[in-house]
C-alpha positions, 0 to 999 in steps of 0.5 A: 366306437372310442379310439382303440377299442375292439371291433364289437361283435353281435353276441347272445346265441353264438356258440362258436365264439369260444365263450361259455354259453348256457342255454336257458328258457325264459318266458318261452324264448331260447337265449344262450347267456355269456358266461353262467347262468344270467340271462343276456340283455336280450332276454325278456324276463316275465312279470307278474300279472295283476290281480285278475290277469287282464294284462299281459307281461311286456314283450309278449313272451310266448309259451314254451313248445311242448313238442320240443322240450322245455330246454330245446336248442334251435337246429343249425340253420338257426340263430343259435349256430349262425356266425356273425359279422363284426358291428360297431360297439354302440353308445348306452347314452349319447354325449350330451350336456347335463339338462340345464333345464326341466319341466313336469308333466304326467306322460311325455309322448315322442312324436305328433303323427297318428299314433302320438296325437291319438294317444295324447287325446287319449290320454287326457280323457283319462285325466293326464297332462300331456306333453308331446315332443315332436322333431320339426313341426307337428305334421312333419311325420309320416302320417301325412303321407299316407296316401291309401287309407285305413284297413277296418271291417265296416261292410256288413258282408265283411268279418273281423275274422275275414280281415284276420286271415288276410293279415295273418297270410301277409305276415307269413307265419309270424304275426301274434294271433292275439294282436291280431284279433285285438287290432281287427276287433277293435279297429272300427270303433277307432275309426268311429273316434276318428269320424267323432273328431271331425275326419272327413272319411270319402263318402257316396252320395247317400252318406255311406263311406266308400270302401277300397281294396288293397294289396292282401285284401280279399274285401274292400274294407279300406277307408280313404279321404280326399281320394288319395290323401287320407294321412293328410286329413287324419293328421288335420283333424288330430292336430285340430283336436289337440290344439282345441286342449289347453292341457296338451303342451307341444314342444315342437323343433326338439329332438329327444336324446335319452330316457331318464329312469329314476333309481329302480329302472322306471321310465321318469322322463326324457333328456332333449334338445329344443332347437333354437333355443339357448346355446347350441348345446343346450339340454333340458329335460320333460319328467313324466310319470311314463313315457310313449315312444311314437316317433315312427320309422327308420326308412332314412337308413336307406337311400331310396325311401318314401319315409320323410327326413325325419324318419331315421328310427330315434325311438327304436336308437332310444330304446335300445340304449335305454336297455329295452328289446327290439325285435322283428328289425329284419322285416323292413318292407319296401313299397312296391310302387314309389315314383321313379325319380330320375337322378335320386339315389338308390334303387334307380335315377340317373336318366331323365323319364322322357329318356326312359321308354317302354319297349312297346307302343300303344296308347290307352285306346290302343288294346293290345295289352288288355288281353289279360285284363280276365286272363287270371282267376276269371276277373280282376276282383275275383278274390273279393268278398261280396258286398254289392256293387258299392264294395266289390266291382267286379267290372275293371271299368272305372267308378264314374265321374259323379260318384265321388265328390270332388275332395276339400282342398285341405285333404290334399298336400302339396305335389312335390314338397318332398325333401332330402331322400323322401321318393314320392309314394304311388299308392297301392289303392291305384292298383285296387282300382285297376292299374296295371304293373308292366315290364319294358316289353309290355307284359303284366308280369304278376298275371300268373305269379300270385292268384291276386296279381297286382293286389298280390302282398307287398313283399311278394310285388316288390320282389317280382318288380326287382327281379324283372328289374334285374332281368330287364337291366332297368331302373324300374317298371312301368305302372299303367293306369290309363284305361282308368280315365281322366275323371278317376285318376283326378278325382279319386288320386288327386295327390299321385296325379299331381306328383306324377305331373310335377314330374313331367308324367300324366298318368291319364296318357303315360305310363308311369315310371316305379321302383321299390322304396323303403317304406315300413318296418314291421319290426320295432320296440316291442311291446305287449297288447298294451303298448308296455315295453320291457322298461317299466313306464316306457311305452311304444306305439306306431311304426316304433312299436313292434306289437305282433300285428304285421309279423314278416310283412305288413297288410296294406293300410293296417299301419295306421289302424294298429297306431289307432288301436294300440293308442286307445290301449296305452291310455286304458293301461295307464289310467289304470295303473297310474304310476308313480316313479321316483326322482329321475336321474342325470343321464350321464352320456359321455359316449362317442358320437357319430360325424356327420359324414357318415349319413350318406355312406351308411345309406348308401351300404345299407341300400347296397347290402341290406336292402330289397336284395340280401345274402350273407356275403352282402350283409357281412360287407355293409356290417363291415362298412358300418364299424368303420363308420362307427370309428369315424367319431365327431368331438361335438355332439349336436343334433346332426351327430345325435341323428347320425349316431341314431342312424348307425344304431338302428342300421347296426340292429337291422343289419344283425337280424338281417344276417341271423335270419337264413331264410326268405320270409315276408319283406326279408329276402335272403338270396342265398337262402331264397326259401321259408322254413319251418325252423325259423317259425320265430322272432329275433330280439335285440339289445344293447349289452353294458359294454355296447355290443348288440345281443341277440335272443331268439324266441320261437312262436308258440 
């Protein structure tokens, strides 16, 4: 990013760039090192397992492929042969003052959503003192916006094997089987932990938990709270529990800058800037025996996202600068049904909702469109596992109003407190209860496209909506929930109903305009089954992590479950290890930081070239834009420029991975490579070299 420098490229597996490249196989991965036999920085080194073999090595290295041989080099249509776009050089440290104050704790948790707060509580039960650092206020992350619920096997007629099967199907061949098994088997106990903390899930009159169904699930296994305010209720319960513990310190309005390490490279804390304390450039430090990244997602690299304004990928950027491996970043899930907001940037906007009407007539009572309710596989819930009327309703009629008590007001977030580029979400659970997707001609275009129709996995639905929007030249499609009735919508989905009405749409009587928006990153900082990254003492959980659970596409409502399960496993691992790093060394960051003017053009470039639809041409155009933005540096380090630099780091990594993977799989859709290929059954691992270049390693699945 410095003036006069050469533009960087992604390197590590490109054999066409003129550098000597030596194939090497390390822990089941294929990498090409830059000159000589030293592994590239993106390579995951194995570590010795502790006695008894109870822990797996960081990075979840795959087993070597016996059929292809130990020295197998991927075929031509794989990352080893892919030409690479120019991308900006990235800093290994953010430019900032040395910490002028420090405090000490046992474990520093970065982030205050479900992953961060659950981890903090579990660490306290293990006897650790904990400091939680959060970027704004404790409740301002993504968790409170989660509507649908938490997936877990709670119906006696459901099974962990069925949940695992649905997860693997959604992940399109890239789920880590061990991560899937751990999550689905330990999940029910983690739900019980939430109930013990005081989380009030919705229940039937007899006290049993209500279970619903979402896209990709073949059974009703999703618990919810406040109808469609599950995240808000979980956040409330966790927040209250944290406040009851005097040994959990919370630092709000603090932006974490970089990882502090000791002389051996073990995590020893973080540097951070607390807004409103000291001078604007004042930086402090929290020294700790271990650090947990629970910073949430990266949706703000796109123009249109359901993520809050704080979700810019801070944890992924910090981890890359610290030398950690990240993986699967090309798999950004676009939620199929965000509420189309007039004038919003990105995948729509520009005309008032009231001025955009469908090309068909009819209201809830006119059944010219209801003849297709049972045209596919017999009925709406044909794929659901048996479980009695309580869990599986073969009748598309709505539940009666007296079946659900009105949720307490505390469950409900404000209907329209969204800030910045955050788009209102229309939960998949609404389709789980029978809402339909229609185009401007009134056709249910998902019927016949997938066996589950509107409840197909999210990548399938998002692609179908995008294709239909392009074909019709429209900025959105329609969600039809009118037949569900007022009682169902107002009692079961109060938040969605309020958000729609705040924008002049009443889902009881009107069709709801919806379009895809960036929602969830299936990739992140690579971890093993205990949340450990490739940097000793650095852990990751929640959306910031890539545990291997989601593969190429997250199954609906598995994200909160994953956060709960791995937050417990991280605490268990730290209780066993009791790390004791040496003194933290000075971070010494002196690189350039991006200008504050780069945020909007970065989001525009990412949406245009690396959004729902991607191609080599579009991704190379995005890479060129990012490189130009990397040259637009600021001489003044401060929160806005640090954020801009993190955005550039994450956007460059996503673009590199998306350009590398020349196939369509899960939530990664390449127009120029529309089919999935077995040659691409593997993972792209990225890291930053000492000179600021992104490096990649290709690791085939076992």
